N, C-alpha and C positions, 0 to 999 in steps of 0.2 A: 867604562877602559880605556886606559890611555895606549898608544901607540906600542910603548916597547911592552910592555904587560902583553898586549896583546898578540905580538909576533914571539915574546918567548911561550908561552902554551900552545901558540900554534906548533912552535918549531918541536916542543916537547909530543905533542899530537903524533907530527908527523915522526918523529923518532920512535913512538910505541908502533906505530903503523908499520914501519920498515922492521921492526923486529920481528911484530906478528906475519908477513908478508915472507921474510926470509923463513921463520920455523914452517910456515905452509908449505913453500916451494921446497925445501932440503930435507926435512925430516915427514916421511910420509906419514908414519903412524898420529906422531905429536900435530901434523899439519891438517888431518880433519878435523879436529875440535880446533884447533886455532881459526880456522876458515870463517867459523859462526861470530868470531869474534873481531873479524876486518872491519865491518861498517861502525866499528865504536868511536873509532877518533872522527871518523865523520859524524857521528851522530852528534859527538857533543862539541865541534867545530860549529855545527848550525844550530847550536842550541843558543851557545857563545855568541857568535858572531852574525853578522849580514849575510847574507844568501848569496853576494859575490864574493864573498872572502871565501866562502865554503866552494866555491865553482875555481876557485882561484886557488885553494888547499885539493882539490881533484885533479886538477891540472898538474901542478909540482909534484904530487904524490906519483903519477902515471910515470911522469918522469924519471922518479928515481925509480919506481918499480923496474925499469929497463937494465939497469945498474944491479940491481939487487937481483933480479934472476935473467931474462931474455925480456925482448919484445914481446912474446908469448903471455907473459903475465900482465901487460897492459891490459886486455881485456877482462882480467879478474879484478884489474884495480877500479876500473870505472864501471862495475858491474856491481860491488861491494860499497862504494863510492857514492854512486845514485841511489842504492837502496838507503844508504844510511844518511845521506840529506833529507832524503821523502822522510823519512823518519824522525828526523833532526827540526825539520821544519813544521812538522805537525804538533812533537812537543812542544814547540818554541810556544805557535800561535795556541797551545791548551787545546787541540782539537780532540774530538771522542776517540775511542778505543777502536772501533769498526772501521769509519773512514782513514783512519791511521792505518791500518792493517790491510786493506783493502788496496790502497795506492799503495803503501811497499810491495806486495802481492803484484799489480799491475806494473810497477817499475823494476824489478827482477826477473818477473814472466817478458817482457819487451827488451831487455836486456840479454836473456836467455836467448831468445828470435833472432836479435841480431848480429849475434856474435855467431850464430847457427849459421846464419843466411849469408855473413862475410866469410865463412871460413867455406862454404859452400862455392863461393863464387872465387876464391882465392884458390882453392884447391883441386878447385872442378869436382867434387867428389861429395853425392848424395851419401852422407853417412846413414843415415835411416834409411833409404833403398839399398844402401848396399849390406847393411845386418839383417834387413829382411830377406836376402840372396841368400844369404851366407847362413840362415838358419832354414830356409827350405831346401837348401845341400846337406844339411845335418841330418835336415828329415828323410832326406831319400836316401841319405847312406845309413841311417838308422833302419828304416825300413828294407835296402838291399842285405845287411846283414843279419836280421831276423828273416827273411827269405831262404837266406844262404843257410840257416839253421833249422829251416822248416817251421817257423813259428810266424809266418806271415799274416799280418793284421787282415781283418776280411775292409773290405772297399768303403763300407760305411765308416770304419775308424780313421782310416786314411783320410776320408772327407772331412770327419772333424778335425784331424791334426792340421789340415793345410786351412781349414777355417781358420781355429784358433790364431795361425800365423797373421792371416786376413784383420782378424778383429784386433790385433794388437796393431798391424798397423793403422786401422782406421781409428783406434784409443789412443795414438802418438799425442795429438794436442791436448786432449785431456791429460794424459801424462805429466805432461809438462808445465799445465797449471798444478794439480798434485804435487810437484816437485818445488815449484813456486812456494807453493802454498806450506810444504814441510820445512823449507830452508828459512823462510820468513820468521815462522812461529819457534824456528832454533835459534836464530837471530836475537828473537824478543827474550826469549829465555838468559842468553848471554849477556843482551844488554842492561836486562832490568837492576840487576845490584848495583854495577860499576852507573849507571847512569843516575842513579839514586843516591850515591857515592858522591861523584863529583859536579852536581848541578842540583838546581832546586827544582828539577821536573823528576818526572816519574811516569813508566809504564804500567799506567792502574787497570790490573785484568777487574773486569766485572765478576761477581760472584758468581760461583757456576748454577745457583738456583735462580738467578737473573735474567742468564743467558735464553734468547727466545727466537727462533727462527723467524723470519716474517710468511706472513700469512702467505702472499701470493706465492710462494713456491710452491706450495700446495698446489694451485691453479696451472702454474708452468708445469711442472712434472705429469698432471692429467692430461692438460695438450700435448704433451712430450706424448705419451704413451698412447693416445689416439692417433699421432702422427706415425707413429711406429706400426699401428695394426692397420692404417690404412691408406698407407702413402707407400705404394708400390717405388723404388730407385735403384737405379744402378749403384751396385757397392762400391763402386770405383767416383760416385757422385757425389758433391760436398754437401748436398740435402742429407743422403743418405749419413756421411760422417758426423753431419751436427746432431740429427738426431740421436745418433748411437752414444 
């Protein structure tokens, strides 16, 4: 591909991304759906161009996102751009679907964690901890209201309520992973027809009858169950969180 055509195509995809980002930021309801299309320009650029060109494209898109929205839209561009580049790179190399999906999930998950860590450092607010505290306060207020109406829950019920909040805190890492998996799946579904139409690559999903979980997963599950039965750890420890 000659240099002029490469620049023209890159500019067109950059304009497409700017339009999608504008809709995502400015039109909340429609923006929910356009969010899943944000990585597509990056996927197409990575398929057609060198990796260095894709990274430069991500840099320019990050600068433009400040003009379209605010500096707060840069993390969204970096997250969706990095995920799109990862998918596009695996498509360009004709890699199997499973490694592509796992890599995209890991890139998205890593981006989410970095954005969260940066927000905690900048604002000095741990949003997960604050959410748990708000949930406990809400539960205490609910119990107080029930007491005033003479419908106070038993101590066993109260204990279960508080344990459910603790369990949510423990399962937070798993929720981050689950969110990343769902997001990447939706991105794949959104990208499939467009990538197939505008490139010679395709997101080839295996037939459902051919899907197989690794046999080693059974052993991991068995080992985890045994650890949960015989290992006594503090609820606030990393080992407890990992087993859960």
